[in-house]
C-alpha positions as CSV (number, residue, x, y, z in Angstrom):
1,M,-2.5,-3.6,11.7
2,T,-2.0,-1.2,14.6
3,W,-2.3,2.6,14.1
4,Q,1.0,4.5,14.6
5,N,1.2,8.0,15.4
6,H,1.7,9.6,11.9
7,D,-1.6,7.5,10.8
8,F,-3.3,10.5,12.7
9,D,-1.6,13.5,11.2
10,F,-4.7,14.5,8.9
11,G,-7.2,13.9,11.9
12,I,-9.4,11.0,12.7
13,Q,-12.0,11.4,10.0
14,A,-9.3,11.1,7.3
15,L,-7.8,8.2,8.9
16,Q,-11.2,6.4,9.1
17,K,-11.8,7.0,5.5
18,L,-8.4,5.7,4.5
19,A,-8.7,2.4,6.8
20,K,-12.1,1.6,4.9
21,Q,-10.0,1.9,1.6
22,V,-7.3,-0.4,2.6
23,G,-9.8,-3.2,3.8
24,C,-7.9,-5.0,6.7
25,P,-8.7,-4.8,10.2
26,W,-7.0,-1.9,12.5
27,L,-6.5,-2.9,16.0
28,I,-6.1,-0.7,18.9
29,S,-6.8,-2.5,22.2
30,N,-6.1,0.1,24.9
31,A,-6.9,3.5,23.6
32,L,-10.5,4.7,23.5
33,D,-12.1,7.8,22.3
34,V,-13.5,9.5,25.3
35,N,-16.6,10.7,23.5
36,T,-17.9,7.2,22.2
37,G,-16.1,4.9,24.6
38,L,-14.9,3.0,21.4
39,P,-11.6,2.1,20.1
40,L,-9.7,5.4,18.8
41,A,-10.4,5.9,15.1
42,G,-12.9,3.1,14.7
43,G,-10.3,0.5,15.4
44,S,-10.9,-3.0,16.8
45,V,-10.1,-4.3,20.1
46,V,-9.2,-7.8,19.0
47,R,-8.9,-9.9,15.9
48,V,-9.5,-13.8,16.0
49,M,-8.5,-15.9,13.1
50,E,-8.2,-19.6,12.4
51,R,-6.1,-21.5,10.3
52,N,-5.9,-25.2,9.9
53,G,-7.9,-25.7,13.1
54,V,-5.8,-23.3,15.2
55,R,-7.2,-20.2,16.5
56,F,-5.1,-17.0,16.9
57,G,-5.9,-13.9,18.6
58,F,-4.5,-10.3,17.9
59,M,-4.5,-7.1,19.8
60,G,-2.9,-3.9,19.0
61,L,-1.4,-2.1,22.3
62,V,0.0,1.4,22.4
63,E,1.8,2.8,25.4
64,E,0.9,6.2,27.4
65,A,3.8,8.1,25.9
66,W,2.5,7.3,22.4
67,L,-0.7,9.2,23.0
68,A,1.3,12.5,23.4
69,T,2.7,12.0,19.8
70,L,-0.6,12.4,18.2
71,A,-0.5,15.8,16.5
72,E,-4.2,16.1,15.5
73,V,-5.8,14.3,18.4
74,P,-6.0,16.2,21.8
75,R,-4.7,13.9,24.9
76,S,-8.0,15.0,26.5
77,D,-9.9,13.0,23.8
78,V,-8.3,9.7,24.6
79,R,-8.3,7.6,27.7
80,R,-6.6,4.1,28.2
81,A,-8.8,1.2,28.4
82,R,-8.4,-0.9,31.4
């Protein structure tokens, strides 16, 4: 899954707690926490899976305008990955 804007409505800590309960990978490949340099809210940059000998790569991308919709995350706390 990829984070969406309303996933952040209760802050990053609440989101990280919820993500652990869900138990599936959360992807956000191009938005980083400026304090840690890691993907926002503990997401993963990429996920590779293999099925029947075929490898699939997944990434979650967000657009710049999306960052402005995060109610509980100041834009200054996020930077785009290059």
